[in-house]
C-alpha positions as CSV (number, residue, x, y, z in Angstrom):
1,M,-0.1,0.0,0.1
2,G,3.1,2.5,0.5
3,H,4.4,2.9,-2.5
4,Y,1.1,3.9,-4.1
5,Y,1.1,6.6,-1.3
6,Y,1.7,9.4,-3.8
7,I,-0.5,8.7,-6.6
8,L,-3.4,7.9,-4.1
9,L,-2.9,11.6,-2.9
10,L,-3.6,12.6,-6.5
11,L,-6.4,11.1,-7.6
12,A,-8.1,11.7,-4.0
13,S,-7.2,15.1,-5.1
14,V,-8.8,15.1,-8.8
15,A,-11.6,12.8,-8.5
16,I,-14.7,15.9,-7.6
17,P,-13.3,18.4,-10.1
18,L,-12.8,16.1,-12.5
19,I,-16.7,14.7,-12.0
20,R,-17.4,18.0,-11.9
21,S,-15.5,19.8,-15.0
22,F,-18.7,17.8,-17.0
23,E,-21.2,19.3,-15.2
24,H,-23.5,21.5,-17.3
25,R,-23.3,25.3,-16.4
26,I,-19.2,25.8,-15.8
27,H,-18.5,23.2,-18.0
28,F,-15.5,23.4,-17.2
29,R,-14.7,20.6,-20.3
30,G,-15.1,23.2,-22.4
31,K,-11.8,24.7,-20.6
32,W,-9.3,21.2,-21.1
33,P,-7.9,23.3,-24.1
34,A,-7.0,26.4,-22.5
35,L,-5.9,24.6,-19.1
36,F,-3.6,22.6,-20.9
37,S,-1.9,25.2,-22.4
38,G,-1.5,26.9,-19.6
39,I,0.4,23.2,-17.4
40,F,2.1,22.4,-20.6
41,V,3.9,25.9,-20.4
42,M,3.9,25.6,-16.9
43,M,5.8,21.9,-16.3
44,L,8.1,23.9,-19.2
45,V,9.4,26.1,-16.3
46,F,9.1,23.3,-13.5
47,I,9.9,20.1,-14.6
48,P,13.8,21.0,-15.5
49,W,13.7,22.8,-11.5
50,D,12.8,19.5,-10.8
51,V,14.5,17.6,-11.9
52,I,18.1,19.9,-10.9
53,F,17.1,20.5,-7.4
54,T,16.5,16.6,-7.2
55,E,20.4,15.6,-9.1
56,N,21.3,17.8,-6.7
57,G,20.4,16.8,-3.3
58,I,18.5,20.7,-2.8
59,W,15.3,18.1,-2.4
60,S,14.5,14.2,-2.5
61,F,11.7,11.6,-3.1
62,N,11.3,8.5,-0.5
63,H,11.3,5.3,-2.7
64,R,8.4,3.7,-0.1
65,Y,5.4,5.5,-1.2
66,V,6.1,5.7,-5.0
67,M,5.6,3.3,-7.3
68,G,9.3,3.0,-8.7
69,L,8.3,4.7,-12.6
70,Y,10.6,7.4,-13.1
71,I,11.5,10.2,-15.5
72,F,14.8,12.1,-15.4
73,G,14.3,11.2,-11.9
74,L,11.2,12.4,-12.1
75,P,8.4,9.8,-9.6
76,L,5.5,9.4,-11.9
77,E,3.6,11.1,-9.6
78,E,6.0,13.9,-9.5
79,W,5.4,14.7,-12.6
80,L,1.3,14.0,-12.3
81,F,1.9,16.2,-9.1
82,F,2.2,19.7,-12.2
83,I,-1.3,18.0,-13.8
84,V,-3.6,17.4,-11.5
85,I,-2.9,20.6,-8.6
86,P,-3.2,23.2,-11.0
87,Y,-6.2,21.4,-12.4
88,C,-7.9,21.1,-9.1
89,I,-6.5,25.0,-8.9
90,V,-8.2,26.2,-12.3
91,F,-11.6,24.9,-11.6
92,T,-12.6,25.8,-8.3
93,Y,-10.4,29.6,-10.0
94,E,-14.2,28.4,-12.5
95,V,-16.5,27.8,-9.3
96,F,-15.9,31.0,-8.0
97,R,-16.0,32.8,-11.4
98,Y,-19.4,31.8,-12.0
99,F,-21.2,31.8,-8.3
100,L,-19.2,35.1,-7.6
101,P,-19.1,37.0,-11.2
102,N,-19.7,40.6,-9.3
103,L,-16.4,39.7,-7.0
104,H,-13.9,42.2,-8.8
105,F,-11.4,44.7,-7.0
106,P,-8.6,45.8,-8.7
107,K,-7.5,48.4,-6.6
108,T,-6.1,45.6,-4.2
109,A,-5.3,43.3,-6.9
110,L,-2.9,46.1,-8.1
111,V,-1.4,46.9,-4.2
112,L,-1.4,43.1,-3.4
113,S,0.6,42.7,-6.4
114,I,2.9,45.2,-5.6
115,I,3.4,44.2,-2.3
116,L,4.0,41.0,-2.8
117,G,6.7,40.7,-5.5
118,L,8.9,43.1,-3.0
119,T,8.1,41.2,-1.0
120,F,9.9,38.2,-2.7
121,L,13.3,40.6,-4.2
122,L,13.7,41.3,-1.2
123,L,13.7,37.9,0.1
124,A,15.4,36.8,-3.3
125,L,17.7,39.5,-2.2
126,F,18.8,38.8,1.4
127,N,19.1,34.6,0.6
128,T,20.8,34.6,-2.3
129,H,22.9,31.4,-0.3
130,R,20.2,29.6,-0.2
131,I,19.8,28.3,-4.1
132,Y,15.6,26.7,-2.9
133,T,14.7,30.2,-1.3
134,F,16.5,32.2,-4.2
135,V,14.9,30.8,-7.5
136,V,11.6,30.3,-5.8
137,M,11.0,34.0,-5.1
138,N,12.7,35.9,-7.8
139,L,10.9,34.0,-11.0
140,V,7.5,35.3,-8.7
141,A,9.0,38.2,-7.8
142,A,9.6,38.7,-11.2
143,L,5.4,37.4,-12.2
144,T,4.4,39.4,-9.2
145,L,5.3,42.5,-10.6
146,A,4.5,41.5,-14.0
147,Q,1.0,41.7,-13.4
148,P,0.3,45.5,-13.1
149,F,2.3,46.3,-16.6
150,L,-0.2,42.9,-17.6
151,N,-3.1,45.3,-16.3
152,T,-4.6,41.4,-15.3
153,H,-6.1,43.4,-12.4
154,K,-8.6,44.6,-14.7
155,T,-9.7,41.2,-15.2
156,W,-8.6,37.9,-13.7
157,L,-6.6,39.1,-10.8
158,S,-9.3,39.4,-7.7
159,H,-11.4,35.9,-8.7
160,F,-7.7,34.4,-8.9
161,Y,-6.1,36.3,-5.9
162,L,-9.7,35.2,-4.3
163,T,-8.6,31.2,-5.9
164,Y,-5.3,30.9,-4.2
165,A,-5.7,32.2,-0.8
166,V,-8.6,29.6,-0.8
167,I,-6.4,26.6,-2.2
168,L,-3.5,27.4,0.7
169,I,-6.1,25.1,2.6
170,P,-6.3,21.9,1.1
171,F,-3.0,23.0,-0.2
172,L,-1.7,22.4,3.6
173,L,-3.4,19.1,3.6
174,I,-1.9,18.1,0.6
175,N,1.7,18.8,0.6
176,G,1.2,18.4,4.3
177,A,0.9,14.4,3.5
178,L,3.7,14.6,1.3
179,T,6.0,16.8,3.8
180,G,5.8,13.5,6.7
181,M,3.1,15.4,8.1
182,F,0.5,12.3,8.4
183,T,3.9,9.5,7.9
184,P,6.6,7.9,9.8
185,Q,8.7,9.5,6.9
186,P,8.0,11.9,4.0
187,V,7.5,11.6,0.3
188,V,9.3,14.7,-0.3
189,S,12.2,15.6,2.6
190,Y,14.3,19.1,1.3
191,N,17.6,20.2,2.1
192,D,17.0,23.0,5.2
193,L,21.1,24.3,4.1
194,H,18.8,25.1,0.5
195,N,15.6,27.0,2.3
196,L,14.8,29.2,5.2
197,G,14.4,26.5,8.1
198,V,11.1,27.8,8.5
199,R,8.2,25.7,8.4
200,I,4.7,25.5,8.6
201,F,3.6,22.1,9.7
202,T,6.3,20.2,8.1
203,I,6.2,22.3,4.4
204,P,8.7,24.5,4.2
205,V,7.0,28.5,3.8
206,E,8.6,28.2,0.3
207,D,5.9,25.9,-1.3
208,S,3.3,28.1,-0.6
209,V,5.5,30.8,-2.9
210,Y,5.6,27.8,-5.2
211,L,2.3,26.9,-5.9
212,L,2.0,30.8,-6.8
213,G,4.0,30.6,-9.7
214,V,3.1,27.2,-10.7
215,M,-0.8,29.0,-10.6
216,F,0.3,32.4,-12.6
217,I,2.0,30.4,-15.2
218,V,-1.1,28.0,-15.8
219,Q,-3.2,30.2,-15.4
220,M,-1.9,34.0,-17.8
221,I,-1.6,30.6,-20.8
222,Y,-5.0,29.8,-19.5
223,E,-6.6,33.5,-19.6
224,G,-5.2,33.8,-22.5
225,R,-6.1,30.5,-24.2
226,K,-9.8,32.0,-23.6
227,E,-9.7,35.2,-25.2
228,E,-8.4,33.1,-28.3
229,V,-10.8,30.7,-28.7
230,G,-13.5,33.1,-27.8
231,S,-12.1,35.3,-30.7
232,R,-12.9,32.6,-33.1
233,Q,-16.0,31.9,-32.2
């Protein structure tokens, strides 16, 4: 049973969003082309990063909790993580868009982007010797500070930040399950020499910023592809 721990965790996470994707009101199934375009671009960034960090011992995977199928040194489950988690997140985003269509706080979203971006940038500058902290803070600082110039606060950024705030709760549970909150040993172990050493339960605080980076790349491509498909109709 232990070898199926990671894959079962992913299946449990995606089950309800996948089943509800065919629901006629949100009709998430019809948005799959835009979604998987975003996931593909995001994976072009995060999979090489994951491979390099794994090879250099910045984090590692426990063979006890994976099926044993590896691609470029990463368990198959890790590849699926980058599909399943964004799928669940964008589904949640579309649910909020449908049920809270009038939720719109562009000025707050704009200010929040600037504050977050500058905070991440400062954390990167003061932690150049911690490779995970330095890389993730720089990347997400760039993505966050780009939003005011892209004017996303006028369109989708309000619902995006709401989704991020809400999704942090299940994220803590899922990532906690991967970092040893519920098991004798973690599925994913981190070398604390390369991060701040600050944990939310068993989760390095950098992971919450990492999640935001994943979300931004997927969402930016997703929104662009939705507009492109809409303009053709």
